[in-house]
DRENDO-1510 file (C-alpha; in Angstrom, 1 decimal, always signed):
<recs>
REC; n; res; u; v; w
REC; 1; UNK; +106.4; +11.8; -78.2 .
REC; 2; UNK; +102.8; +12.8; -78.9 .
REC; 3; UNK; +102.7; +16.5; -78.1 .
REC; 4; UNK; +98.9; +16.3; -78.1 .
REC; 5; UNK; +98.9; +14.1; -75.0 .
REC; 6; UNK; +101.6; +15.2; -72.5 .
REC; 7; UNK; +102.0; +14.6; -68.8 .
REC; 8; UNK; +101.9; +17.6; -66.6 .
REC; 9; UNK; +102.2; +18.4; -62.9 .
REC; 10; UNK; +100.9; +21.6; -61.3 .
REC; 11; UNK; +101.9; +22.3; -57.7 .
REC; 12; UNK; +99.5; +24.2; -55.4 .
REC; 13; UNK; +96.7; +23.4; -57.8 .
REC; 14; UNK; +93.6; +22.9; -55.6 .
REC; 15; UNK; +92.6; +26.6; -56.0 .
REC; 16; UNK; +93.4; +29.9; -57.8 .
REC; 17; UNK; +95.9; +30.1; -60.7 .
REC; 18; UNK; +97.1; +26.5; -60.1 .
REC; 19; UNK; +93.6; +25.0; -60.4 .
REC; 20; UNK; +92.9; +27.1; -63.5 .
REC; 21; UNK; +96.2; +26.0; -65.1 .
REC; 22; UNK; +95.5; +22.4; -64.4 .
REC; 23; UNK; +92.0; +22.7; -65.7 .
REC; 24; UNK; +93.1; +24.4; -68.9 .
REC; 25; UNK; +95.9; +21.9; -69.6 .
REC; 26; UNK; +93.5; +19.0; -69.0 .
REC; 27; UNK; +91.0; +20.7; -71.3 .
REC; 28; UNK; +93.6; +20.6; -74.1 .
REC; 29; UNK; +93.8; +16.8; -73.7 .
REC; 30; UNK; +96.9; +16.5; -71.5 .
REC; 31; UNK; +97.0; +14.3; -68.5 .
REC; 32; UNK; +97.4; +16.6; -65.5 .
REC; 33; UNK; +98.5; +15.8; -61.9 .
REC; 34; UNK; +96.7; +18.3; -59.6 .
REC; 35; UNK; +99.1; +18.8; -56.7 .
REC; 36; UNK; +97.6; +19.6; -53.4 .
REC; 37; UNK; +99.0; +19.5; -49.8 .
REC; 38; UNK; +95.6; +18.3; -48.6 .
REC; 39; UNK; +94.3; +15.4; -50.7 .
REC; 40; UNK; +90.7; +16.1; -49.6 .
REC; 41; UNK; +91.0; +19.7; -50.9 .
REC; 42; UNK; +92.5; +18.4; -54.1 .
REC; 43; UNK; +89.6; +15.9; -54.6 .
REC; 44; UNK; +87.1; +18.6; -53.8 .
REC; 45; UNK; +88.7; +20.9; -56.4 .
REC; 46; UNK; +88.6; +18.1; -59.0 .
REC; 47; UNK; +84.9; +17.4; -58.3 .
REC; 48; UNK; +84.1; +20.9; -59.4 .
REC; 49; UNK; +85.8; +20.6; -62.8 .
REC; 50; UNK; +83.7; +19.7; -65.8 .
REC; 51; UNK; +85.1; +16.8; -67.8 .
REC; 52; UNK; +87.8; +16.1; -65.3 .
REC; 53; UNK; +88.8; +12.7; -66.7 .
REC; 54; UNK; +92.3; +13.9; -67.6 .
REC; 55; UNK; +93.0; +15.1; -64.0 .
REC; 56; UNK; +94.7; +13.0; -61.3 .
REC; 57; UNK; +94.9; +14.4; -57.8 .
REC; 58; UNK; +98.3; +13.9; -56.1 .
REC; 59; UNK; +99.2; +14.7; -52.6 .
REC; 60; UNK; +102.2; +17.0; -52.7 .
REC; 61; UNK; +103.7; +19.4; -50.2 .
REC; 62; UNK; +106.7; +21.1; -51.8 .
REC; 63; UNK; +108.1; +22.1; -48.5 .
REC; 64; UNK; +108.6; +18.4; -47.6 .
REC; 65; UNK; +111.2; +16.4; -49.6 .
REC; 66; UNK; +109.6; +13.0; -48.8 .
REC; 67; UNK; +106.3; +14.3; -50.3 .
REC; 68; UNK; +108.1; +15.4; -53.4 .
REC; 69; UNK; +109.8; +12.0; -53.7 .
REC; 70; UNK; +106.6; +10.1; -53.3 .
REC; 71; UNK; +105.0; +12.2; -56.1 .
REC; 72; UNK; +108.0; +11.5; -58.3 .
REC; 73; UNK; +107.8; +7.8; -57.8 .
REC; 74; UNK; +104.1; +7.7; -58.6 .
REC; 75; UNK; +104.4; +9.8; -61.7 .
REC; 76; UNK; +107.4; +7.8; -63.0 .
REC; 77; UNK; +105.7; +4.5; -62.3 .
REC; 78; UNK; +102.5; +5.5; -64.0 .
REC; 79; UNK; +104.0; +7.3; -67.0 .
REC; 80; UNK; +107.8; +7.0; -67.2 .
REC; 81; UNK; +108.0; +10.7; -67.9 .
REC; 82; UNK; +106.9; +14.2; -67.0 .
REC; 83; UNK; +106.6; +16.6; -69.8 .
REC; 84; UNK; +105.4; +19.8; -68.0 .
REC; 85; UNK; +106.1; +21.0; -64.5 .
REC; 86; UNK; +104.4; +24.1; -63.3 .
REC; 87; UNK; +105.9; +25.4; -60.0 .
REC; 88; UNK; +102.9; +27.3; -58.8 .
REC; 89; UNK; +102.8; +26.7; -55.0 .
REC; 90; UNK; +103.5; +29.8; -53.1 .
REC; 91; UNK; +102.6; +31.4; -49.7 .
REC; 92; UNK; +102.8; +34.6; -47.6 .
REC; 93; UNK; +102.3; +37.8; -49.6 .
REC; 94; UNK; +103.7; +39.6; -46.5 .
REC; 95; UNK; +102.3; +43.1; -47.0 .
REC; 96; UNK; +102.3; +43.6; -43.2 .
REC; 97; UNK; +106.1; +43.8; -42.9 .
REC; 98; UNK; +109.2; +45.4; -44.3 .
REC; 99; UNK; +112.8; +44.2; -44.3 .
REC; 100; UNK; +113.6; +46.0; -41.0 .
REC; 101; UNK; +110.6; +44.7; -39.1 .
REC; 102; UNK; +110.4; +41.3; -40.8 .
REC; 103; UNK; +109.8; +38.2; -38.7 .
REC; 104; UNK; +112.6; +36.1; -40.1 .
REC; 105; UNK; +110.8; +32.8; -39.1 .
REC; 106; UNK; +108.0; +33.9; -41.4 .
REC; 107; UNK; +110.5; +34.7; -44.1 .
REC; 108; UNK; +112.2; +31.3; -43.8 .
REC; 109; UNK; +108.8; +29.6; -44.1 .
REC; 110; UNK; +108.1; +31.7; -47.2 .
REC; 111; UNK; +111.5; +30.7; -48.8 .
REC; 112; UNK; +110.9; +27.0; -47.9 .
REC; 113; UNK; +107.9; +26.8; -50.2 .
REC; 114; UNK; +108.4; +29.6; -52.8 .
REC; 115; UNK; +112.1; +29.0; -53.4 .
REC; 116; UNK; +113.3; +25.8; -52.0 .
REC; 117; UNK; +110.2; +23.9; -52.8 .
REC; 118; UNK; +110.5; +24.8; -56.5 .
REC; 119; UNK; +114.2; +24.1; -56.4 .
REC; 120; UNK; +113.7; +20.6; -55.0 .
REC; 121; UNK; +110.9; +19.9; -57.5 .
REC; 122; UNK; +113.3; +20.8; -60.4 .
REC; 123; UNK; +116.1; +18.8; -58.9 .
REC; 124; UNK; +113.8; +15.8; -58.7 .
REC; 125; UNK; +112.1; +15.9; -62.0 .
REC; 126; UNK; +114.7; +17.5; -64.4 .
REC; 127; UNK; +116.8; +14.3; -64.7 .
REC; 128; UNK; +113.6; +12.5; -65.9 .
REC; 129; UNK; +113.1; +15.2; -68.5 .
REC; 130; UNK; +116.7; +14.9; -69.5 .
REC; 131; UNK; +116.3; +11.2; -69.9 .
REC; 132; UNK; +113.4; +11.7; -72.3 .
REC; 133; UNK; +115.0; +14.8; -73.9 .
REC; 134; UNK; +111.8; +16.8; -73.4 .
REC; 135; UNK; +110.4; +19.2; -70.8 .
REC; 136; UNK; +108.8; +22.5; -70.1 .
REC; 137; UNK; +109.2; +24.0; -66.6 .
REC; 138; UNK; +107.2; +27.1; -65.7 .
REC; 139; UNK; +108.1; +28.9; -62.5 .
REC; 140; UNK; +105.2; +31.1; -61.4 .
REC; 141; UNK; +106.9; +34.2; -60.3 .
REC; 142; UNK; +105.7; +37.8; -59.7 .
REC; 143; UNK; +106.5; +41.4; -60.7 .
REC; 144; UNK; +107.3; +41.7; -57.0 .
REC; 145; UNK; +110.3; +39.6; -57.7 .
REC; 146; UNK; +111.7; +41.9; -60.4 .
REC; 147; UNK; +114.7; +43.7; -59.0 .
REC; 148; UNK; +114.1; +46.6; -61.3 .
REC; 149; UNK; +110.6; +47.2; -59.7 .
REC; 150; UNK; +111.4; +46.2; -56.1 .
REC; 151; UNK; +110.4; +48.6; -53.3 .
REC; 152; UNK; +110.0; +48.3; -49.5 .
REC; 153; UNK; +107.0; +46.0; -49.3 .
REC; 154; UNK; +106.5; +42.2; -49.1 .
REC; 155; UNK; +110.2; +41.4; -48.2 .
REC; 156; UNK; +109.8; +37.6; -47.8 .
REC; 157; UNK; +107.6; +37.1; -50.8 .
REC; 158; UNK; +109.6; +39.5; -53.1 .
REC; 159; UNK; +113.0; +38.0; -52.1 .
REC; 160; UNK; +111.6; +34.5; -52.7 .
REC; 161; UNK; +110.4; +35.4; -56.2 .
REC; 162; UNK; +113.6; +37.3; -57.1 .
REC; 163; UNK; +115.5; +34.2; -56.1 .
REC; 164; UNK; +113.1; +32.0; -58.1 .
REC; 165; UNK; +113.9; +34.1; -61.2 .
REC; 166; UNK; +117.6; +33.6; -60.6 .
REC; 167; UNK; +117.0; +29.8; -60.2 .
REC; 168; UNK; +115.2; +29.9; -63.6 .
REC; 169; UNK; +118.2; +31.3; -65.3 .
REC; 170; UNK; +120.5; +28.8; -63.6 .
REC; 171; UNK; +118.5; +25.7; -64.5 .
REC; 172; UNK; +117.9; +27.0; -68.0 .
REC; 173; UNK; +121.6; +26.8; -68.6 .
REC; 174; UNK; +121.9; +23.4; -67.1 .
REC; 175; UNK; +119.2; +22.1; -69.4 .
REC; 176; UNK; +120.4; +24.0; -72.5 .
REC; 177; UNK; +121.6; +20.8; -74.3 .
REC; 178; UNK; +118.2; +19.2; -74.2 .
REC; 179; UNK; +114.7; +20.1; -75.6 .
REC; 180; UNK; +113.9; +21.5; -72.2 .
REC; 181; UNK; +112.7; +25.1; -71.7 .
REC; 182; UNK; +112.6; +26.7; -68.2 .
REC; 183; UNK; +111.0; +30.1; -67.8 .
REC; 184; UNK; +109.5; +32.4; -65.2 .
REC; 185; UNK; +106.0; +33.8; -65.6 .
REC; 186; UNK; +104.3; +36.7; -63.8 .
REC; 187; UNK; +100.6; +36.1; -64.1 .
REC; 188; UNK; +99.8; +39.7; -63.2 .
REC; 189; UNK; +97.5; +40.8; -60.3 .
REC; 190; UNK; +94.9; +38.1; -60.2 .
REC; 191; UNK; +91.7; +37.7; -58.2 .
REC; 192; UNK; +92.8; +34.9; -55.9 .
REC; 193; UNK; +93.1; +34.4; -52.1 .
REC; 194; UNK; +96.5; +36.0; -52.4 .
REC; 195; UNK; +95.7; +38.7; -54.9 .
REC; 196; UNK; +92.4; +39.8; -53.3 .
REC; 197; UNK; +89.1; +40.9; -54.7 .
REC; 198; UNK; +90.6; +44.2; -55.9 .
REC; 199; UNK; +92.9; +42.5; -58.5 .
REC; 200; UNK; +92.4; +43.4; -62.1 .
REC; 201; UNK; +92.7; +39.9; -63.7 .
REC; 202; UNK; +90.6; +36.8; -63.6 .
REC; 203; UNK; +92.3; +33.4; -62.9 .
REC; 204; UNK; +91.7; +32.6; -66.5 .
REC; 205; UNK; +93.7; +35.6; -67.6 .
REC; 206; UNK; +96.4; +34.9; -65.0 .
REC; 207; UNK; +96.9; +31.4; -66.3 .
REC; 208; UNK; +97.1; +32.4; -70.0 .
REC; 209; UNK; +100.9; +33.0; -70.2 .
REC; 210; UNK; +101.6; +30.0; -67.9 .
REC; 211; UNK; +99.8; +27.7; -70.4 .
REC; 212; UNK; +101.7; +29.4; -73.3 .
REC; 213; UNK; +105.1; +28.9; -71.6 .
REC; 214; UNK; +104.2; +25.3; -70.8 .
REC; 215; UNK; +103.6; +24.5; -74.5 .
REC; 216; UNK; +106.4; +26.4; -76.1 .
REC; 217; UNK; +107.8; +24.8; -79.2 .
REC; 218; UNK; +111.4; +23.5; -79.5 .
REC; 219; UNK; +114.0; +26.2; -79.8 .
REC; 220; UNK; +111.8; +28.9; -78.1 .
REC; 221; UNK; +113.1; +31.1; -75.3 .
REC; 222; UNK; +114.5; +29.6; -72.1 .
REC; 223; UNK; +115.7; +31.3; -68.9 .
REC; 224; UNK; +113.5; +34.3; -69.4 .
REC; 225; UNK; +110.8; +36.2; -67.5 .
REC; 226; UNK; +107.4; +36.7; -69.1 .
REC; 227; UNK; +104.2; +38.6; -68.6 .
REC; 228; UNK; +101.4; +38.6; -71.2 .
REC; 229; UNK; +103.6; +36.4; -73.4 .
REC; 230; UNK; +106.2; +39.2; -73.6 .
REC; 231; UNK; +109.7; +39.2; -72.0 .
REC; 232; UNK; +110.0; +41.6; -69.1 .
REC; 233; UNK; +113.1; +42.7; -67.1 .
REC; 234; UNK; +114.2; +40.6; -64.1 .
</recs>
């Protein structure tokens, strides 16, 4: 496999960290599928990228299994493989509630995208990676999902990301007999729609460790949680 020209898929990639991750991977010469729930928003995002010839927009709603399956079928037909999967899609940084007051319908919606969406993505694409004996999966998590740092706020979001971290460990063990590495990454507090204008990192800085984890060499860490390319506690 030519590691200089890999096939990548980034979910939730029409804005923010996802768009920056897709842009940087494409800039390195890799073919990138820019996943977007709304295909028009995906195309609009691509139109703003300089030298976007390595980017393909793909309609993808990770909360819907049929959407995931259609994306899988297209990528498999066009390439026969997927080398990099970045599970970036996430919703509902629920600062307005705590566990006692939480609207559980809102929490279920959060889990559907942040946890079960990533879970189904891995279930769908990991067998293809196993078939080709290569893969890098990056689950974009958050320090809010680190149990050691957890407090009263953002119950739905924090629980979804803590669960995503556990999922990372589980799948890393499943893939351990292959050249497949699966890690969680906290991008830090990034200036996005979710992070807000007061955040202390640019999207470029937020994407840095995601790109690093997506391109780890054979035998590198798997089943770990990183920020700034350093392992941090779950």
